[in-house]
BAVO-134150 format. One record per residue: x, y, z of N, C-alpha, C in turn; residue in three letters. Coordinates in steps of 0.1 Angstrom, whole numbers, padded with zeros to 4 digits, always signed. Layout:
# BAVO-134150
XYZXYZXYZALA;...
//
This chain:
# BAVO-134150
+0081-0049+0132+0070-0058+0129+0058-0049+0125MET;+0051-0052+0115+0039-0045+0111+0027-0052+0117ARG;+0020-0045+0127+0009-0051+0134-0003-0050+0124LEU;-0011-0061+0124-0022-0061+0115-0035-0057+0123GLN;-0042-0048+0116-0055-0043+0121-0066-0048+0112LEU;-0076-0055+0118-0087-0060+0110-0099-0050+0111ILE;-0103-0044+0100-0114-0035+0100-0127-0042+0099ALA;-0137-0037+0106-0151-0043+0106-0160-0035+0097VAL;-0156-0032+0085-0164-0025+0075-0166-0033+0063ALA;-0177-0031+0056-0180-0039+0044-0185-0029+0033VAL;-0179-0030+0021-0183-0020+0010-0197-0022+0006LEU;-0204-0012+0003-0217-0012-0002-0218-0015-0017LEU;-0226-0025-0020-0227-0029-0034-0241-0030-0038THR;-0246-0022-0047-0260-0021-0051-0263-0033-0060ALA;-0255-0036-0069-0257-0047-0079-0244-0055-0081THR;-0246-0066-0087-0234-0075-0090-0232-0074-0105SER;-0222-0066-0110-0220-0065-0124-0216-0078-0130PRO;-0220-0080-0143-0216-0092-0150-0201-0092-0152ALA;-0195-0103-0151-0180-0104-0152-0177-0115-0163ARG;-0165-0114-0167-0160-0124-0177-0158-0137-0169ALA;-0156-0148-0176-0155-0161-0170-0142-0162-0161GLN;-0132-0155-0165-0119-0155-0157-0114-0141-0157HIS;-0107-0138-0146-0100-0125-0145-0086-0126-0139GLU;-0078-0117-0143-0064-0116-0137-0062-0101-0134VAL;-0058-0098-0122-0056-0084-0118-0042-0082-0112THR;-0035-0072-0117-0022-0068-0111-0024-0054-0105ALA;-0019-0052-0093-0021-0040-0086-0009-0036-0078ARG;-0006-0023-0078+0005-0018-0070+0000-0005-0062THR;+0004-0005-0049+0001+0007-0041+0014+0012-0035SER;+0015+0025-0034+0026+0031-0027+0021+0040-0016ILE;+0025+0038-0004+0021+0046+0008+0033+0053+0013PHE;+0031+0066+0016+0042+0074+0022+0036+0084+0032HIS;+0042+0083+0044+0038+0092+0054+0050+0102+0056GLU;+0048+0114+0053+0059+0124+0055+0058+0130+0069ALA;+0067+0127+0078+0067+0132+0091+0081+0134+0096ARG;+0089+0141+0088+0103+0144+0091+0111+0131+0093GLY;+0119+0130+0103+0127+0118+0105+0119+0105+0108PRO;+0106+0107+0111+0097+0096+0114+0089+0092+0102LEU;+0094+0094+0090+0086+0091+0078+0085+0076+0076SER;+0075+0071+0069+0073+0057+0066+0069+0056+0051THR;+0075+0045+0045+0072+0042+0031+0069+0028+0030THR;+0058+0024+0022+0055+0010+0020+0050+0009+0005ALA;+0056-0001-0001+0052-0005-0015+0045-0019-0015VAL;+0034-0020-0021+0026-0032-0020+0022-0037-0034THR;+0030-0045-0040+0026-0052-0053+0017-0064-0050PRO;+0007-0066-0059-0002-0078-0057-0006-0083-0071ALA;-0009-0096-0071-0015-0103-0083-0026-0112-0078VAL;-0037-0112-0084-0048-0121-0080-0055-0125-0093SER;-0063-0136-0091-0070-0141-0103-0083-0149-0098GLY;-0093-0149-0107-0105-0156-0105-0108-0164-0117VAL;-0111-0177-0114-0114-0186-0125-0128-0193-0123ALA;-0136-0193-0133-0149-0200-0131-0147-0215-0134ALA;-0153-0223-0125-0153-0237-0126-0167-0242-0127VAL;-0172-0244-0138-0186-0248-0140-0194-0235-0140GLY;-0208-0237-0137-0217-0225-0138-0217-0217-0126HIS;-0216-0223-0114-0219-0216-0101-0206-0215-0093ASP;-0195-0222-0096-0184-0222-0087-0172-0214-0093LEU;-0165-0207-0085-0153-0200-0089-0142-0201-0079SER;-0130-0201-0084-0118-0203-0075-0110-0190-0076VAL;-0105-0186-0064-0097-0173-0063-0083-0177-0057ARG;-0073-0170-0062-0060-0171-0057-0052-0158-0059ALA;-0043-0155-0050-0035-0143-0051-0023-0143-0042GLY;-0015-0133-0045-0002-0130-0038+0000-0116-0036TRP;+0004-0111-0025+0008-0097-0023+0020-0096-0014GLU;+0028-0086-0016+0039-0083-0007+0038-0069-0002ALA;+0044-0067+0010+0044-0054+0016+0058-0050+0020ASP;+0065-0041+0013+0078-0038+0016+0078-0024+0023VAL;+0082-0025+0036+0080-0013+0045+0094-0008+0050VAL;+0095+0005+0050+0107+0011+0056+0101+0022+0065SER;+0105+0021+0078+0099+0030+0088+0109+0034+0098ALA;+0108+0045+0104+0116+0050+0115+0110+0045+0128ALA;+0118+0041+0138+0114+0037+0151+0122+0043+0162THR;+0115+0046+0173+0121+0051+0185+0122+0040+0195ILE;+0134+0037+0200+0135+0025+0209+0128+0027+0222ALA;+0130+0038+0228+0124+0041+0242+0116+0054+0241VAL;+0103+0053+0242+0095+0065+0242+0096+0073+0254VAL;+0100+0085+0253+0101+0095+0264+0113+0092+0273ASP;+0123+0085+0268+0136+0083+0276+0143+0096+0279SER;+0146+0099+0291+0153+0112+0295+0167+0112+0290PRO;+0173+0100+0287+0187+0099+0282+0188+0103+0267ALA;+0176+0103+0261+0177+0106+0246+0169+0118+0244ASP;+0175+0130+0246+0168+0142+0244+0165+0146+0230VAL;+0171+0139+0220+0169+0141+0206+0163+0129+0200ASP;+0152+0123+0206+0147+0111+0202+0142+0111+0187ALA;+0136+0122+0183+0130+0123+0170+0141+0122+0159ILE;+0151+0131+0160+0161+0131+0149+0171+0119+0150THR;+0171+0112+0161+0180+0100+0163+0172+0087+0160SER;+0160+0088+0156+0152+0076+0153+0159+0067+0143ALA;+0159+0054+0145+0166+0045+0135+0155+0039+0126THR;+0160+0035+0114+0151+0030+0104+0151+0015+0105ARG;+0139+0009+0103+0137-0006+0102+0130-0009+0089MET;+0133-0020+0083+0127-0025+0071+0122-0039+0073SER;+0111-0042+0066+0106-0056+0066+0098-0058+0053ASP;+0097-0071+0050+0089-0075+0038+0079-0085+0042THR;+0067-0083+0039+0056-0092+0042+0051-0098+0030ARG;+0049-0112+0030+0044-0119+0019+0031-0126+0023HIS;+0021-0125+0015+0008-0131+0018+0003-0139+0005ALA;+0000-0152+0008-0006-0160-0002-0021-0163+0001LEU;-0029-0161-0009-0044-0162-0006-0050-0172-0016LYS;-0061-0179-0011-0069-0188-0020-0083-0188-0014GLY;-0092-0191-0023-0106-0192-0019-0115-0198-0029GLY;-0127-0201-0025-0138-0207-0033-0151-0198-0031LEU;-0158-0197-0042-0171-0191-0041-0182-0199-0049GLU;-0193-0202-0042-0204-0210-0048-0216-0201-0048TRP;-0221-0197-0060-0232-0188-0061-0244-0193-0069ALA;-0251-0203-0064-0263-0207-0072-0275-0198-0069PRO;-0281-0193-0080-0293-0184-0079-0291-0173-0069ASP;-0299-0172-0058-0298-0161-0049-0290-0163-0037ARG;-0282-0174-0036-0274-0177-0025-0259-0176-0029VAL;-0251-0171-0020-0236-0170-0022-0229-0176-0010THR;-0220-0185-0012-0212-0191-0001-0197-0189-0005LEU;-0189-0184+0005-0175-0182+0003-0167-0187+0014GLN;-0154-0191+0010-0145-0195+0020-0131-0192+0015GLY;-0122-0188+0024-0108-0185+0019-0098-0187+0030GLY;-0085-0188+0025-0074-0190+0035-0063-0181+0030TYR;-0056-0175+0040-0044-0166+0038-0033-0170+0047THR;-0021-0171+0041-0009-0174+0049+0000-0161+0047PHE;+0005-0156+0059+0013-0144+0059+0026-0147+0065VAL;+0037-0143+0059+0051-0145+0064+0058-0132+0065ARG;+0063-0128+0077+0072-0117+0078+0084-0122+0086GLU;+0094-0114+0088+0106-0118+0095+0103-0122+0109ASN;+0093-0115+0115+0090-0118+0129+0075-0122+0131ASP;+0069-0127+0121+0054-0131+0122+0051-0142+0112LEU;+0043-0151+0117+0036-0162+0109+0022-0161+0112ARG;+0013-0161+0101-0001-0159+0103-0009-0168+0094SER;-0019-0174+0100-0029-0182+0092-0042-0176+0094HIS;-0049-0173+0082-0062-0166+0083-0073-0174+0076GLY;-0084-0175+0082-0096-0182+0076-0107-0173+0075LEU;-0114-0173+0063-0126-0165+0062-0138-0174+0057THR;-0150-0171+0062-0162-0178+0058-0173-0168+0056LEU;-0181-0169+0045-0191-0159+0043-0203-0165+0036GLY;-0215-0159+0039-0227-0164+0032-0236-0152+0030ALA;-0244-0152+0019-0253-0141+0016-0265-0147+0009ALA;-0277-0141+0011-0289-0146+0005-0297-0134+0001VAL;-0303-0135-0011-0311-0124-0016-0326-0130-0016GLU;-0335-0122-0011-0349-0126-0010-0355-0125-0024LEU;-0366-0131-0026-0373-0130-0039-0376-0116-0043PRO;-0373-0113-0055-0374-0099-0060-0361-0092-0060GLY;-0351-0097-0053-0337-0092-0052-0336-0078-0047ARG;-0346-0074-0038-0346-0061-0033-0339-0061-0019ALA;-0338-0073-0013-0333-0074+0001-0322-0085+0001THR;-0311-0081+0008-0300-0090+0008-0294-0091+0023ARG;-0292-0103+0028-0286-0104+0041-0273-0112+0039PHE;-0263-0108+0047-0250-0114+0046-0244-0116+0060ASP;-0235-0126+0061-0228-0128+0073-0213-0132+0070VAL;-0204-0128+0078-0190-0131+0075-0182-0134+0088ARG;-0173-0143+0088-0165-0146+0099-0151-0148+0095TYR;-0141-0142+0102-0127-0143+0099-0120-0146+0112ALA;-0110-0155+0110-0101-0159+0121-0087-0158+0117LEU;-0079-0151+0125-0064-0150+0123-0057-0157+0135ASP;-0048-0166+0132-0040-0172+0143-0026-0168+0140ARG;-0019-0160+0148-0006-0155+0146+0004-0161+0156ASP;+0016-0161+0151+0028-0164+0160+0037-0152+0159ARG;+0040-0145+0170+0048-0133+0170+0061-0135+0177VAL;+0072-0130+0172+0085-0131+0178+0087-0122+0190CYS;+0094-0127+0200+0097-0118+0212+0110-0124+0218ASP;+0115-0117+0228+0126-0121+0235+0123-0133+0244ARG;+0131-0143+0244+0129-0155+0253+0129-0151+0268ALA;+0138-0142+0272+0139-0139+0286+0128-0130+0291ASP;+0118-0127+0283+0106-0120+0288+0095-0130+0294ASN;+0097-0143+0291+0088-0153+0296+0088-0153+0311GLU;+0075-0152+0317+0074-0153+0331+0079-0141+0339GLY;+0083-0130+0333+0089-0119+0339+0078-0108+0341VAL;+0079-0101+0352+0070-0090+0355+0070-0080+0344ALA;+0059-0073+0341+0058-0064+0329+0068-0053+0330ALA;+0071-0048+0342+0080-0037+0343+0095-0041+0341VAL;+0097-0054+0340+0111-0059+0339+0113-0064+0325ASP;+0103-0064+0316+0105-0069+0303+0112-0059+0294ARG;+0121-0064+0285+0129-0056+0277+0124-0058+0262GLN;+0126-0047+0254+0122-0048+0240+0130-0057+0232ARG;+0124-0062+0221+0131-0070+0211+0139-0061+0202LEU;+0152-0062+0202+0160-0052+0194+0159-0054+0179PRO;+0157-0066+0174+0156-0068+0160+0149-0082+0157ASN;+0148-0085+0145+0141-0098+0141+0151-0109+0139ALA;+0164-0107+0142+0174-0117+0140+0171-0130+0149ASP;+0171-0141+0142+0169-0154+0150+0155-0158+0151GLY;+0145-0149+0147+0131-0152+0148+0128-0164+0140CYS;+0120-0174+0145+0116-0186+0138+0128-0194+0133PHE;+0139-0193+0139+0151-0200+0135+0157-0208+0147ALA;+0148-0211+0157+0152-0218+0169+0164-0212+0177LEU;+0166-0199+0175+0176-0192+0183+0172-0192+0198ALA;+0181-0195+0207+0177-0196+0221+0173-0183+0227PRO;+0177-0172+0222+0173-0159+0227+0160-0154+0222GLU;+0153-0162+0213+0140-0158+0207+0129-0167+0212ARG;+0117-0162+0212+0105-0170+0216+0094-0166+0207ALA;+0083-0174+0207+0071-0171+0199+0060-0169+0209GLU;+0052-0158+0207+0040-0155+0214+0028-0157+0205ARG;+0017-0160+0210+0005-0162+0202-0004-0150+0202GLY;-0011-0149+0191-0022-0138+0190-0033-0144+0182ARG;-0045-0142+0186-0057-0147+0179-0067-0135+0177THR;-0073-0134+0166-0083-0124+0163-0095-0130+0156VAL;-0106-0128+0162-0119-0133+0156-0127-0120+0152HIS;-0133-0121+0140-0141-0110+0135-0154-0115+0129VAL;-0165-0110+0133-0178-0114+0127-0186-0102+0123ALA;-0192-0102+0111-0200-0091+0107-0213-0097+0101THR;-0224-0089+0103-0237-0092+0097-0242-0080+0090VAL;-0248-0081+0079-0253-0069+0072-0266-0071+0065GLY;-0273-0060+0063-0286-0060+0056-0286-0049+0046TRP;-0287-0053+0033-0288-0043+0022-0302-0043+0016THR;-0307-0031+0015-0321-0029+0010-0322-0019-0001GLN;-0328-0023-0012-0331-0014-0023-0344-0006-0018VAL;-0342+0007-0017-0353+0015-0012-0363+0019-0023LEU;-0357+0022-0035-0364+0024-0047-0355+0022-0059ARG;-0359+0025-0071-0351+0021-0082-0337+0028-0082ARG;-0336+0040-0076-0324+0047-0077-0317+0049-0063ASP;-0321+0041-0053-0315+0043-0040-0314+0029-0033ALA;-0303+0027-0026-0301+0015-0018-0294+0019-0005VAL;-0297+0012+0006-0291+0014+0019-0285+0001+0025ALA;-0276+0002+0034-0270-0009+0040-0267-0006+0055ARG;-0270-0015+0063-0267-0014+0078-0259-0027+0081VAL;-0248-0025+0089-0240-0036+0093-0235-0035+0107TYR;-0233-0046+0113-0228-0047+0127-0216-0056+0127LEU;-0206-0052+0134-0194-0060+0135-0189-0063+0149GLY;-0184-0074+0152-0178-0077+0165-0164-0083+0163LEU;-0155-0079+0172-0141-0083+0171-0136-0087+0185GLN;-0129-0098+0186-0122-0102+0198-0108-0106+0195ARG;-0098-0099+0202-0084-0102+0200-0078-0106+0214SER;-0069-0115+0213-0062-0120+0225-0048-0124+0222SER;-0039-0124+0232-0025-0127+0231-0016-0115+0232GLY;-0005-0115+0225+0004-0103+0225-0001-0093+0215LEU;-0007-0082+0221-0013-0071+0213-0005-0059+0213LEU;+0007-0059+0219+0016-0047+0219+0028-0050+0210ALA;+0035-0040+0206+0047-0041+0198+0059-0046+0207SER;+0065-0057+0203+0076-0062+0211+0089-0053+0210PRO;+0089-0044+0200+0101-0036+0197+0101-0023+0205TYR;+0090-0019+0212+0089-0006+0218+0090-0006+0233ARG;+0098+0003+0239+0099+0004+0253+0093+0018+0257GLU;+0088+0019+0269+0083+0031+0274+0090+0035+0287VAL;+0094+0048+0289+0100+0052+0301+0089+0054+0312TRP;+0091+0047+0323+0081+0047+0334+0085+0056+0345LEU;+0095+0064+0344+0099+0073+0355+0113+0070+0361GLY;+0115+0057+0364+0128+0053+0369+0135+0042+0360THR;+0127+0036+0351+0132+0026+0342+0124+0025+0330LEU;+0129+0018+0319+0121+0016+0307+0117+0001+0306ALA;+0105-0002+0301+0101-0015+0299+0093-0017+0286ALA;+0093-0029+0280+0085-0032+0268+0071-0028+0271GLN;+0065-0021+0261+0051-0017+0263+0042-0028+0266GLU;+0032-0026+0275+0024-0037+0280+0009-0033+0279HIS;+0002-0041+0270-0012-0039+0268-0020-0050+0274HIS;-0033-0048+0277-0041-0059+0281-0041-0071+0271PRO;-0043-0083+0277-0042-0095+0268-0054-0098+0260GLY;-0065-0090+0262-0077-0092+0254-0082-0079+0250GLN;-0089-0079+0239-0096-0066+0235-0109-0070+0227ARG;-0120-0064+0231-0133-0066+0224-0138-0053+0219ARG;-0142-0054+0206-0146-0042+0199-0159-0045+0192ARG;-0168-0035+0191-0180-0036+0184-0181-0024+0174GLY;-0187-0026+0162-0188-0016+0152-0202-0016+0146ALA;-0207-0004+0143-0220-0002+0137-0219+0008+0126LEU;-0224+0005+0114-0223+0014+0103-0236+0015+0094GLY;-0238+0026+0088-0249+0028+0079-0244+0034+0066VAL;-0248+0029+0055-0243+0034+0042-0256+0036+0033GLU;-0254+0046+0024-0266+0050+0016-0260+0054+0002PHE;-0266+0049-0009-0262+0053-0022-0274+0057-0030ARG;-0273+0069-0037-0284+0074-0044-0280+0078-0058TRP;-0286+0072-0068-0282+0075-0082-0290+0087-0087ALA;-0283+0096-0094-0290+0108-0100-0288+0108-0115LEU;-0297+0102-0122-0295+0100-0137-0293+0113-0144PRO;-0300+0124-0139-0300+0137-0146-0286+0143-0146VAL;-0278+0139-0135-0264+0144-0134-0254+0133-0138LEU;-0259+0122-0142-0250+0110-0145-0241+0107-0134ARG;-0246+0107-0122-0237+0105-0110-0244+0097-0099GLY;-0236+0093-0089-0241+0086-0078-0235+0092-0065VAL;-0244+0095-0056-0240+0101-0043-0240+0090-0033LEU;-0229+0089-0025-0227+0078-0015-0224+0085-0002ALA;-0230+0080+0009-0227+0086+0023-0226+0074+0032ALA;-0217+0076+0042-0215+0065+0052-0211+0071+0065LYS;-0217+0065+0076-0214+0069+0089-0211+0056+0097VAL;-0200+0056+0104-0198+0044+0112-0191+0047+0125ASP;-0191+0038+0135-0185+0040+0148-0181+0027+0154GLY;-0171+0028+0163-0167+0016+0171-0166+0019+0185THR;-0167+0009+0193-0166+0010+0208-0159-0002+0213HIS;-0149-0001+0221-0142-0012+0227-0139-0011+0241ASP;-0135-0022+0247-0133-0022+0262-0119-0017+0266ASP;-0111-0011+0256-0099-0004+0260-0102+0011+0261TRP;-0115+0015+0259-0119+0029+0260-0116+0037+0247GLY;-0113+0030+0236-0111+0036+0223-0124+0036+0216VAL;-0130+0048+0214-0143+0050+0208-0141+0058+0195HIS;-0146+0054+0184-0144+0062+0172-0157+0065+0165THR;-0157+0076+0157-0168+0079+0149-0162+0085+0136VAL;-0168+0082+0124-0163+0086+0111-0175+0088+0102ALA;-0173+0098+0093-0183+0100+0083-0176+0102+0069GLY;-0182+0097+0059-0177+0098+0045-0187+0102+0035GLN;-0183+0111+0026-0192+0114+0014-0184+0112+0001LEU;-0191+0106-0009-0184+0103-0021-0193+0107-0033ALA;-0187+0111-0044-0195+0113-0056-0188+0106-0067TRP;-0196+0098-0075-0191+0091-0086-0197+0097-0099GLN;-0189+0102-0108-0194+0109-0120-0191+0100-0132GLN;-0201+0098-0140-0200+0090-0152-0196+0100-0163ARG;-0184+0100-0168-0179+0109-0179-0183+0104-0193LEU;-0183+0090-0194-0187+0084-0206-0191+0070-0203SER;-0196+0062-0213-0199+0048-0209-0187+0040-0205PRO;-0175+0045-0208-0163+0037-0204-0155+0043-0192GLU;-0158+0056-0189-0150+0063-0179-0158+0069-0168LEU;-0153+0066-0155-0159+0071-0143-0149+0078-0134ARG;-0153+0088-0128-0145+0096-0119-0152+0096-0105LEU;-0144+0094-0094-0150+0094-0081-0142+0103-0072ARG;-0149+0111-0064-0142+0120-0053-0148+0115-0040PHE;-0140+0116-0030-0145+0112-0016-0137+0121-0006ARG;-0145+0123+0005-0139+0130+0017-0144+0123+0029ALA;-0134+0121+0039-0137+0114+0051-0132+0121+0063ARG;-0139+0121+0074-0134+0127+0087-0135+0116+0097ALA;-0125+0116+0106-0124+0105+0117-0120+0111+0130PHE;-0125+0106+0141-0121+0110+0154-0122+0099+0164ARG;-0112+0098+0173-0113+0088+0183-0108+0093+0196GLN;-0112+0086+0207-0107+0088+0220-0095+0079+0223SER;-0088+0082+0234-0076+0074+0237-0080+0062+0246GLY;-0071+0053+0246-0073+0041+0255-0072+0045+0270ALA;-0079+0037+0278-0080+0041+0292-0066+0041+0299PHE;-0057+0034+0294-0044+0033+0300-0033+0042+0292PHE;-0038+0050+0283-0028+0058+0276-0024+0070+0284TYR;-0011+0073+0284-0006+0085+0291+0005+0091+0282SER;+0007+0104+0282+0017+0110+0274+0030+0110+0282ASP;+0030+0107+0295+0042+0107+0304+0039+0098+0316ASP;+0043+0085+0315+0040+0076+0326+0048+0079+0338TYR;+0059+0087+0337+0067+0091+0348+0059+0100+0358GLY;+0051+0108+0352+0043+0117+0361+0028+0114+0361THR;+0023+0107+0351+0009+0103+0351+0007+0088+0347GLN;+0011+0079+0357+0009+0065+0354-0006+0062+0353PRO;-0009+0050+0346-0023+0046+0344-0025+0032+0348ARG;-0019+0028+0359-0021+0014+0364-0011+0004+0358GLY;-0017-0008+0356-0008-0019+0352-0003-0019+0338ALA;-0009-0011+0329-0006-0011+0315+0000+0002+0310TYR;+0008+0001+0300+0015+0013+0295+0018+0011+0280PHE;+0018+0022+0272+0020+0021+0258+0027+0033+0252THR;+0034+0031+0241+0040+0042+0234+0034+0043+0220GLY;+0023+0037+0218+0016+0037+0205+0007+0049+0203ASP;+0011+0057+0193+0003+0069+0191-0011+0066+0186ARG;-0013+0054+0180-0027+0051+0176-0036+0048+0187GLU;-0031+0047+0199-0040+0045+0211-0042+0058+0218LEU;-0037+0070+0213-0039+0083+0219-0052+0089+0212SER;-0057+0100+0219-0068+0107+0212-0063+0113+0199PRO;-0071+0112+0188-0066+0116+0175-0078+0119+0166MET;-0075+0127+0156-0085+0129+0145-0078+0130+0132SER;-0085+0127+0121-0079+0128+0108-0089+0132+0097SER;-0084+0137+0086-0092+0141+0075-0086+0135+0062TRP;-0094+0130+0053-0089+0123+0041-0097+0129+0029LEU;-0090+0130+0018-0096+0134+0005-0090+0125-0006GLY;-0098+0121-0015-0092+0112-0026-0100+0113-0039GLY;-0093+0109-0049-0099+0109-0063-0095+0095-0069VAL;-0105+0090-0077-0103+0077-0084-0108+0078-0098GLN;-0101+0073-0107-0106+0072-0121-0106+0058-0126ILE;-0117+0053-0132-0118+0040-0136-0122+0039-0151ALA;-0115+0032-0159-0117+0030-0173-0120+0016-0176TRP;-0132+0013-0182-0137+0000-0185-0142+0000-0199HIS;-0134-0002-0209-0138-0001-0223-0149-0011-0226PRO;-0157-0007-0236-0168-0017-0241-0161-0029-0245THR;-0166-0041-0241-0160-0054-0245-0157-0054-0260PRO;-0146-0058-0264-0142-0060-0278-0136-0074-0280ALA;-0139-0079-0291-0134-0093-0294-0119-0093-0296ALA;-0113-0103-0290-0099-0106-0292-0089-0095-0288ASN;-0091-0089-0276-0082-0080-0271-0068-0087-0270TRP;-0058-0083-0277-0045-0089-0277-0046-0104-0280LEU;-0057-0108-0286-0058-0122-0291-0064-0131-0281GLY;-0065-0126-0268-0071-0135-0258-0080-0128-0247PHE;-0079-0115-0247-0087-0108-0237-0101-0104-0242LEU;-0111-0105-0233-0124-0101-0236-0126-0086-0233GLU;-0118-0081-0223-0119-0067-0219-0108-0064-0209GLY;-0107-0051-0205-0098-0047-0195-0105-0037-0186ILE;-0100-0036-0173-0104-0025-0164-0091-0019-0158ARG;-0091-0006-0159-0079+0001-0154-0084+0011-0143LEU;-0079+0010-0131-0083+0019-0120-0071+0025-0114VAL;-0071+0039-0112-0061+0046-0106-0067+0055-0095ALA;-0060+0056-0084-0066+0064-0073-0054+0070-0065SER;-0057+0082-0059-0048+0088-0050-0056+0094-0038VAL;-0052+0090-0026-0058+0095-0013-0047+0102-0005ASP;-0051+0113+0001-0042+0121+0010-0049+0123+0023ALA;-0042+0122+0034-0048+0123+0047-0039+0131+0056SER;-0044+0137+0066-0037+0144+0076-0043+0140+0090ARG;-0034+0136+0099-0039+0132+0112-0033+0141+0123ALA;-0040+0144+0133-0036+0152+0145-0036+0144+0157THR;-0024+0143+0164-0023+0136+0177-0020+0147+0187TYR;-0030+0153+0192-0029+0165+0201-0023+0160+0215ALA;-0025+0148+0219-0021+0143+0232-0008+0134+0232ALA;-0001+0135+0221+0011+0126+0219+0023+0134+0217TYR;+0033+0132+0225+0046+0139+0223+0057+0130+0227SER;+0069+0134+0224+0081+0125+0227+0090+0134+0235LEU;+0090+0131+0248+0097+0138+0258+0095+0153+0257ARG;+0082+0157+0257+0078+0171+0256+0080+0177+0242ALA;+0085+0169+0233+0086+0174+0219+0074+0169+0211ASN;+0066+0178+0205+0055+0174+0198+0058+0165+0186PRO;+0049+0156+0182+0052+0148+0170+0053+0157+0158LEU;+0063+0155+0150+0064+0164+0138+0052+0164+0129PRO;+0048+0175+0124+0036+0176+0115+0039+0167+0103ASP;+0028+0162+0098+0029+0154+0086+0016+0150+0080GLY;+0017+0143+0069+0005+0138+0062+0009+0126+0054ALA;-0001+0118+0051+0003+0106+0043-0005+0106+0030TRP;+0001+0099+0020-0006+0098+0007-0004+0084+0002VAL;-0014+0078-0004-0014+0065-0010-0019+0065-0024VAL;-0011+0060-0033-0014+0060-0047-0016+0045-0052ALA;-0026+0042-0059-0028+0028-0063-0032+0027-0078THR;-0026+0017-0084-0029+0015-0099-0032+0000-0100LEU;-0043-0003-0106-0046-0017-0109-0051-0019-0123SER;-0048-0031-0129-0052-0034-0142-0057-0049-0142LEU;-0070-0050-0147-0076-0063-0147-0079-0067-0161THR;-0075-0079-0164-0078-0085-0177-0089-0095-0176GLY;-0099-0094-0185-0111-0103-0185-0109-0113-0196GLU;-0109-0125-0192-0107-0136-0202-0120-0143-0204LEU;-0122-0149-0216-0134-0156-0219-0134-0169-0212GLU;
//
């Protein structure tokens, strides 16, 4: 099962570029993490569209899939499996998401609403988003607010109901999930996310944004597929049933006409009641090569602390009532570098007979993460890095 993580970050937008009446976008992303036998590959095709209905109203719809193939270790730190890394088994899953929404933007006010349905072999999810933004007279100041709600049903073993955490066993596979199989059960998970932001034009060539995010999650927040060796037995990993997180970020964008470029900087951090605290910084440079062609480079550094209940060996260093085999809850740091090229030709009449214009965007990002406090039965996690390549084509219709 691919656990969903909701980020509390909002992209900085200095202006709202004029768009065609209707748009259709096709996009494909390929993600690959090279980590020896524990490698992961995901392919994500997507199609979306926007149609204007009248002067102020637009309708959005889209579909995306996520085809994932990943290696999994059944029991983290099991003494019976001395070769856990090379004996890891592969799992595959396909996620489908259907999206729809409305946007009403009269004058300086924008109101948005959307719905998303996600279906996986072991997950059903309903998502609702609501947003509003207002620009003050002069259009130099903009305030926005957004709320998102995810209500999920997650598959688990039926015999884990009402059982002590140390006696719960992992879900071996997704067979029988949502098919009324007596050995399967559904657990709930709810995620609320709220963000507020303030964007300010500082002068003609500079704009800044500050945002605050709050997130509250409850329900089954651990992976039902993973067990952790506790010293004398193995049990399905057990996380707290609630998690609260806050995020704060500052973004700045400065245009340098003499260099035909834009410098962007961003610093953000999060703090939650699991003890996971993060800080990240990003620098980006967008270069205008011609009126139709732009090139962007970016670099990002990230660091986080581990959860208060994280241990690399619960047999010798227990952490109370909770235990996890999730490396993303251990102390970690990562570095990312990427390049993007965007081509937006000057509008020409009758592109292919019906297009007003096109936009082609291609990007590649590469990252390397270090998990200094995570090992598998005294074996360090294999070195690795991930890369994600994305290509999108948008057709603008009159």
